[in-house]
N, C-alpha and C positions, 0 to 999 in steps of 0.2 A: 530543338524545340523551339517556335518562334516566340516572339517576345509579345507580351498581352498589352494594351495601351491602358490609361487609367479609365475610370467611368467619369471624369468630366468630361464636359462639351468638348469638342474636337477643334479648336481653332486652327486656321491655315497656318503653317508654319512657313517664315519668309525669312531667311538668314543671308548675309551675303556669301554668294557663291562664284564660280570659276564661269569664265566665258561660255557661250553655248557651245556643246559639242556633239556633233553628228557622228555614230559610230562608221569607220574608214569602210567604204562599200554602200552605204547605206544613200539610198537615193529617194527623195521625195516624190509623189506623183506631180504630172502636170498641173497647174493650176492651184498647187498650195503656194503659199506665203514663202518669201523667200528671206533667211536670214539678214539682219543688217552685215555689210561690208565689215565693220570692225565694232569691238564691244571692248568697255573697260573692264578691267581684273575687279573694278572695286563695285561693278554693278550688284543692285539686289534683286536675284531672281525668285519667284515664286510660282507654285501653282497652287491655284485657288478653285477649291469646291465650292459654287453657288449652293441656294437653296433651292429644292428640289420644287417640281411645279406645284400645286396644291392637290392634296390628296384626298380621295372620297372614299372613306372609311365604312365598311358595314361589314355585316356578321350573316351568315348562312346557319340555314337549321341543318342541325344532326339529329334523324329519325331513325327508327329502328331498323327502316330498311335501306338505310345509308351506311350502317358500320360496314366497317372492311371495304367498300368502295372507294373510288376516285377521291383522288385531295380536291379540294377548292382551288380553284384558278382565280386569276385577277388581270385585268387590261392596264393599260397605260394609265398613270394617273390612280389607282386603285389600291385599297388595303382591303383585305377580306380574311376571315377566318371563322371556322367552324370549332367544333368541340376538341377538334385533334388536330387539325393543319391550318396553315396559314400561309399567307401570300400577298407581297406588296411590290410595284413595281413603279419606281422612280425614274425622271429625267433630270439629270444635274447636269446645270453647266458648267464647263471647265474653263479657267480662266489663266492663260501665261501672262506672269508679267515680268518687266524690268524697271526696277525702280519704282515699284507702285504703278506703273502706267501699265494698259493691255496691250501685250505683244503677240496675241495669236489666240484662238478658242477651239474650241469642242465640245461634246455633247457626250455624257455617260449616261448609259443607260443600266439601269441595276435592276434586276430580279430576285427578291430571296424568298424562297418558301421552307416550310419546316414539315415535319410529320411526325407529330408524337407519338411516341409508344403508351398508351393505357395501361400497358401490362409490364413495361420495362423503364423506371426511370434512369437506368445507367447506361442507355444506349438508345438514342432515336438521331433522324438524319434531319440534317438542313443544309440547305443550297442556296448559293448566291451565284448568278449568271451576268457577268460584265461586259457591255459591247460599248466603243469608243466610235463615235461617228462625227463627221463635218470636222474634220480637223482643218486648221486655217495658218498651221505654222509645222516646220518640218519637226519641232520638237516635239509635237503630238505623235509621230511615227515612232517614234522611241520609248514610249511612255510604258512602265512595266506597273502591275497592280498586285496589292496584297489584299486580303480580304481575313478579317476577324470578328469577334462578338464581345461587347461590352455586357456583363452579366453581374447579378448579385451572389448567385450561388452556384451557376454552371462551370462546367470543367471542359475546356476547349482551346485548343494553341491555334495560336496565326498560321496561316498558311504562308506557303512561299511564294515569291513573285513569279507573275506571268507576263508576259508580253502583251498588251494589248492592241494588237495590229488593227487598226481601224477598218469597222466593219464586220469584225471577225468576234463572236460570241465565244468568251473565256468561262469555263464554268470551275466553281470551287465547292467542294464536299467534304462536309464535317459529319463526324459521329460525336455526337452532345453527351454528357451525363450532368445529372444533379446528386452528386456525392452525398452520403448520409442517410438516414433512415426518418429523418424530421420532417413535418409538412411544412414547405416551403412555398412560398408565393413569389415568383422570381421575376425579373423584367429584363427583355433580352433584344438587344437591336445590334444589326449587322454595322461595321464600317468597314472603308476603304481606304488604303494609303497607296495614293501615286507618285512614281519619281519616274524622273526625265533628266538625261544627262545634262550635268550643269544648272540645274535646279533643284533647291533642296525639296525634298518631299513634303507632300500636303495629305491631311487625313480629313478626313467627313462622314457622318453617318449617312448611310446609303439605304436606308429601309426603315421601316413601322418598329415601334416599340411594341411588343408581342409579351404577354404576360401568364407563362405556364404556371401551374400550380402542380407539386410533386407530392408524394405522400407513399406512405407503406401503410396503412391502413387496415387491420385485420378483417377478415370475411369479405374484403370488396377485391382482392386479388393476394396470391401469396405474399406473405410480408418479406421474404427475400428479395424480391423483385421490385417490387412498388408499382407506381406508372406515375404518369404525365397527362394532363389533359389542361385545354382553357376552360376554366371554371364559368366565366361570364356569358357562355354560349349554352342556357339549360337543353338539355335532350329532352326528344320529345318521343313518347312512348306511344307505339301503335298497336290496335287492336282494331282486327278487321271482323265484320258482321257476316262474311263470306267466310271465317275460317270455323269449320265445324268443333273445332276442340275448343275454341273459344268464343263462341259466337253469342253465347247469352250474356257473357259478361258484357261484351260490347255493345248490345242493345240496353243493358241496364246503364251502362256509363253513357250513352247516347241521351235515352231520355233524361237522365240527371241533368246532364248539361245544359239540355235544353228547357228543362224546368225549373230548377232550384233557382233560388233569389239571384245566384250570382254563378256566373260559367265557368264553375271551378274547373281547373287546367286546361280550358281551350287555348291552344297556340295563337299566339299573339294578344292576347286577353291580359288584364291586369289581375288576374288571379290564377298564377301558377301555383302547383303544390309544393312542398317541401319533405322531404323525406327525412324520417327520423328511425333510428336503430333505437331507442329506448323501449324495451321491453314492455316497461310498466305504462307506459302513453300508450302503446300499441293495444295492448288487455284492457286500457281504460276505453279507448275507442269503441274497440269491439262490443265492451259491456253495454254502453249504452246504445249504441246503433243495433246490435244484435244478441243483447242481453236476454235473460230468461223470462222478463217482462213483455218480449214481443212475439205475439200470436205465431205461432206455427200451423203450416199446411198438414192437416192430420192426415196419417198414413202416408207421409211421402219422405222415406228416410234417403230417397235419393237427391234431394233438395237439400241446399245451405245457405245460408244469409251471405249475402255479399253487402258492402256498405262501399258509398261513394261518398265523398271524398274516402282515399282507401286508408285503413286503420293504420298504415306505415307511413301516415303522415302527419304533420303538424296542424293540416286542417279538417282531421278526424272529428268524429261526432261529439267527444268529450271534452274539445274545445271550442267547438262549432255546430251551432244548433241548426245551419243551413246544409242539412245531407238527406242522404236516400239510402234505402235499404230495400233489399229484394231476395226473395228465396227462388234460387236459380239451381240447374245442374249443377250437383255437387264436384264431377269430375272438371267443369269445364271452370269451375270457380278456382280449384285448385291448380288447373295447367296455368290459368292466367297469372296467379299471383308468383308462381315459380317462373315463368317466362319474364315479368316485368322483373324482377329480383335480379334476373341473369343479365338482363340489359343495362338495368342502373349501375350494376356492379361494372360491366363493360367498358362503361365510360365515366367511371370513378364518381357517381354521385353519390356524396359524403352527407353527414349528417346536417339538415336544415339546408343542403343544395335544391334549388329550384330546377322543376321539371313539370312538363308538359304532357297531356295525353289527348290524343288523336282518334278517332273513331272512324274508321274507313272502309269502304265497300258498300255504304248505304245507296249511291245512284245505281249502281251494277247490279244489287243484292237481286236476288231470283224470287224470294219470297219478302212480304212486306213484314214490317217489325210485329213482334207478338202484341196481340190485341191487349193483351194485359202485363205491362211492364212495371208498371208500380206494385210494392209490396203490400202487402196487409195494412190495416188501420192501425195507426200508433206507431208504423215503421219510419222513422223520420217525416220528413216532408210529404210521404206518399199519401 
């Protein structure tokens, strides 16, 4: 089992070492710098990992059509994550020093990725790919690298060493776990330890800090397994006007987002919705938006009252006078609620978590919007 380093910032280690030793039979390619002809046993030799190039960090949307699709990717100098996957790609300068003076250099490229499992907090995958390039000293041709993670709650062992042959990508795969059943907000960052013959090893962080949340909340997934997500990326529930199973609800949401005082739930707006499991609040929201005082269409048992923002949110009608209701197909109404609940659960959208709602298919719809989307007089803002 590998030794895990502490969570403090990893300073480059420099201690007194022996003279540079090139393994018997190892030959540096032409063009590489040659070692000094003679070195003192008292020389202080160190491998220093400098600061990475400035990283541009951004987030990717996670919509209902994205679930189960490819993970996010990132280019050099970027850090990216969505609700369940993350990626960062660093270039880190490596300096070989003798008595605190540069004696050679190289570049270390580090790509760190993760795929959280929203349905199992005890087993998810993370990977680090290391590639050493541009060596200017023979010492760089004998560098080995180990990889591990600093975190507050996760359980993972440090890797074994791999020879970082210049120009070759080495892959380190990890199975991560978040022990226990309590809700935890973790901070996870990868580090690498480089070692070269005659040099004391040096360590540094080689990726971005990502902060997953792991929990075993009932009614979201089976309590036995729980799951993990990046909670700072709100999921986007998509509902299509081209889907005959939910199109009536989609048209109502579209009208409400365009006509209410605020664009509740519109992706990219400052007005996300926030989920609630509070049954009393949900009942109160329905009673205000669709209570007995709201006029019902006569002789239409096939219709039911639909409210927006949803009753299962903190932006519902009992807390927010800026709402809409509409009587629409009862089966559409029920199906949309079930599908939305399943989607939010799949991405571990917990109490008071933000999410957005996107109406799709409007531009390519074969039929225009219903001419009377708004509800009867007295139904919210309609």
